[in-house]
C-alpha positions as CSV (number, residue, x, y, z in Angstrom):
1,X,-8.9,-13.3,19.0
2,X,-9.5,-11.5,15.7
3,X,-12.8,-10.2,16.9
4,X,-11.3,-9.1,20.2
5,X,-8.7,-7.1,18.3
6,X,-11.4,-5.5,16.2
7,X,-13.5,-4.5,19.2
8,X,-10.7,-2.9,21.2
9,X,-7.2,-1.8,20.2
10,X,-4.6,-3.0,22.6
11,X,-2.8,0.0,24.4
12,X,0.2,1.3,22.4
13,X,-0.6,-1.0,19.4
14,X,-2.2,-0.9,16.0
15,X,-4.4,-3.5,14.3
16,X,-3.9,-3.7,10.5
17,X,-5.5,-6.1,8.0
18,X,-3.4,-7.3,5.0
19,X,-4.3,-9.0,1.8
20,X,-3.3,-9.3,-1.8
21,X,-5.6,-8.3,-4.6
22,X,-4.7,-9.8,-8.0
23,X,-3.5,-10.9,-10.4
24,X,-4.8,-7.8,-12.2
25,X,-4.4,-7.9,-15.9
26,X,-5.3,-5.4,-18.7
27,X,-8.6,-6.6,-20.1
28,X,-12.1,-5.1,-20.4
29,X,-14.1,-5.6,-17.2
30,X,-17.9,-5.6,-17.3
31,X,-20.2,-3.6,-15.1
32,X,-23.7,-2.2,-14.7
33,X,-24.4,0.5,-17.3
34,X,-27.2,2.0,-19.4
35,X,-27.2,1.0,-23.0
36,X,-29.4,2.0,-25.9
37,X,-32.1,-0.6,-26.4
38,X,-31.2,-3.5,-28.7
39,X,-27.7,-2.1,-29.2
40,X,-25.5,-3.0,-26.2
41,X,-21.9,-1.9,-26.4
42,X,-19.7,-5.0,-27.0
43,X,-16.6,-5.7,-25.1
44,X,-13.5,-6.0,-27.2
45,X,-11.8,-9.4,-27.5
46,X,-8.6,-10.0,-25.7
47,X,-7.0,-13.1,-27.0
48,X,-3.4,-12.0,-26.4
49,X,-2.6,-10.1,-23.2
50,X,1.0,-8.9,-23.5
51,X,1.1,-6.3,-20.7
52,X,1.5,-8.8,-17.9
53,X,-0.2,-8.7,-14.5
54,X,0.1,-6.7,-11.2
55,X,-0.6,-7.4,-7.6
56,X,-2.1,-4.9,-5.1
57,X,-0.8,-5.3,-1.5
58,X,-3.4,-3.7,0.6
59,X,-3.3,-2.6,4.3
60,X,-6.3,-1.5,6.3
61,X,-5.9,0.1,9.8
62,X,-9.0,-1.1,11.6
63,X,-9.3,1.5,14.3
64,X,-8.4,4.5,12.1
65,X,-10.5,3.3,9.1
66,X,-7.6,3.9,6.8
67,X,-7.1,1.8,3.6
68,X,-3.9,2.0,1.5
69,X,-1.5,-0.2,-0.4
70,X,0.9,-0.5,-3.2
71,X,1.2,-2.2,-6.6
72,X,3.9,-4.6,-7.6
73,X,4.5,-6.7,-10.7
74,X,4.7,-10.0,-8.7
75,X,3.7,-11.6,-5.5
76,X,6.9,-13.1,-4.3
77,X,8.8,-12.9,-1.0
78,X,11.0,-9.8,-1.9
79,X,7.9,-7.8,-2.8
80,X,6.0,-8.8,0.3
81,X,9.1,-8.1,2.4
82,X,9.3,-4.6,1.0
83,X,5.6,-4.0,1.7
84,X,5.9,-5.1,5.4
85,X,9.0,-3.0,5.9
86,X,7.1,0.0,4.6
87,X,4.3,-0.9,7.0
88,X,6.6,-1.1,9.9
89,X,8.0,2.4,9.1
90,X,4.5,3.8,9.3
91,X,4.1,2.7,12.9
92,X,7.5,3.3,14.6
93,X,7.6,2.1,18.2
94,X,4.1,0.6,18.2
95,X,3.2,-3.0,18.7
96,X,1.7,-4.1,15.4
97,X,-0.9,-6.9,14.9
98,X,-1.4,-7.8,11.3
99,X,-4.4,-9.9,10.4
100,X,-3.9,-12.0,7.3
101,X,-4.9,-15.2,5.6
102,X,-2.7,-18.3,5.8
103,X,-1.5,-18.4,2.2
104,X,0.8,-21.4,2.2
105,X,3.4,-20.4,-0.3
106,X,4.2,-17.0,1.1
107,X,2.7,-16.3,4.6
108,X,4.0,-19.6,6.1
109,X,7.5,-19.3,4.6
110,X,10.2,-19.4,7.3
111,X,12.0,-16.4,5.8
112,X,8.7,-14.4,6.0
113,X,8.1,-15.5,9.6
114,X,11.6,-14.5,10.5
115,X,11.1,-11.0,8.9
116,X,7.9,-10.5,10.9
117,X,9.8,-11.4,14.1
118,X,12.6,-9.1,13.2
119,X,10.2,-6.2,12.5
120,X,8.2,-6.9,15.7
121,X,5.0,-7.6,13.8
122,X,2.6,-10.1,15.4
123,X,0.7,-12.1,12.7
124,X,-2.8,-13.1,13.4
125,X,-4.0,-15.8,11.0
126,X,-7.6,-16.1,9.8
127,X,-8.9,-19.7,10.0
128,X,-9.1,-21.7,6.9
129,X,-12.2,-20.9,4.8
130,X,-12.9,-17.8,6.9
131,X,-11.4,-15.0,4.8
132,X,-14.5,-13.0,5.7
133,X,-12.9,-12.4,9.1
134,X,-10.3,-10.2,7.4
135,X,-12.0,-6.8,7.2
136,X,-9.9,-5.7,4.2
137,X,-11.9,-8.1,2.0
138,X,-15.0,-5.9,2.3
139,X,-13.0,-2.9,1.4
140,X,-11.5,-4.6,-1.6
141,X,-15.1,-5.4,-2.8
142,X,-16.0,-1.7,-2.7
143,X,-12.8,-0.7,-4.3
144,X,-13.3,-3.1,-7.2
145,X,-16.8,-1.7,-7.8
146,X,-15.6,1.9,-7.8
147,X,-12.4,1.5,-9.8
148,X,-12.7,-1.6,-12.1
149,X,-16.4,-2.0,-13.0
150,X,-17.2,-1.2,-16.6
151,X,-13.6,-0.3,-17.5
152,X,-11.2,-1.0,-20.4
153,X,-7.8,0.4,-19.4
154,X,-5.0,0.8,-21.9
155,X,-2.3,0.3,-19.3
156,X,-1.6,-0.6,-15.7
157,X,-0.6,3.0,-15.0
158,X,-4.1,4.2,-15.8
159,X,-5.7,1.7,-13.4
160,X,-3.1,2.5,-10.7
161,X,-4.0,6.2,-10.9
162,X,-7.7,5.4,-10.7
163,X,-7.2,3.2,-7.6
164,X,-5.0,5.8,-5.9
165,X,-7.5,8.5,-6.7
166,X,-10.2,6.4,-5.1
167,X,-8.1,5.9,-2.0
168,X,-7.5,9.7,-1.7
169,X,-11.2,10.3,-2.2
170,X,-12.0,7.8,0.5
171,X,-9.6,9.3,3.0
172,X,-10.8,12.8,2.3
173,X,-14.5,11.7,2.7
174,X,-13.8,10.0,6.0
175,X,-11.3,12.6,7.3
176,X,-8.3,10.2,7.5
177,X,-6.1,12.1,5.0
178,X,-3.2,12.6,7.4
179,X,-3.1,9.1,8.8
180,X,0.3,7.5,9.1
181,X,-0.7,4.5,6.9
182,X,-1.3,6.9,3.9
183,X,2.6,7.1,3.7
184,X,2.9,3.4,2.9
185,X,3.1,4.1,-0.8
186,X,5.9,6.7,-0.7
187,X,7.3,6.5,-4.2
188,X,6.0,3.0,-4.8
189,X,4.4,3.2,-8.2
190,X,6.1,1.0,-10.7
191,X,7.2,2.9,-13.9
């Protein structure tokens, strides 16, 4: 069913992939870089990480090739409810198929399923051990390489700006700048 939705968009509908990326914490992240011979730059030690973590809730419109999302401090039902309500506002009046994994604590929760039914969102679950069927996973890989490799961010805000700058660059490069999914963020950046 997932492959059929990827091949052809149902009339009057949109196919969106959803996944969470995180927890993201403030720490040095290695990457490929050139270093002077015999003097590699050392990564600083991070024994105490007091700045907490963040989650990125990502949405990928398969047929429009548009990737976007929003950052939140936690991955709980209220934060996911808000993300899906924003998603629904991006596609008014359209039938919406959302491909996602079957994360037991959140995606199978009766309140979450009731919200999806109320928002007229049709969930399509990836089979167990088949997260590769969710196309957003490949885009997360590219986004991690472009935004996190070889970084040492002082705060979450710096990383958020870099990720959003990458998403703007990606949309400009692919010509999807004015797609409706790019409105999912709104004023969603946590202060």
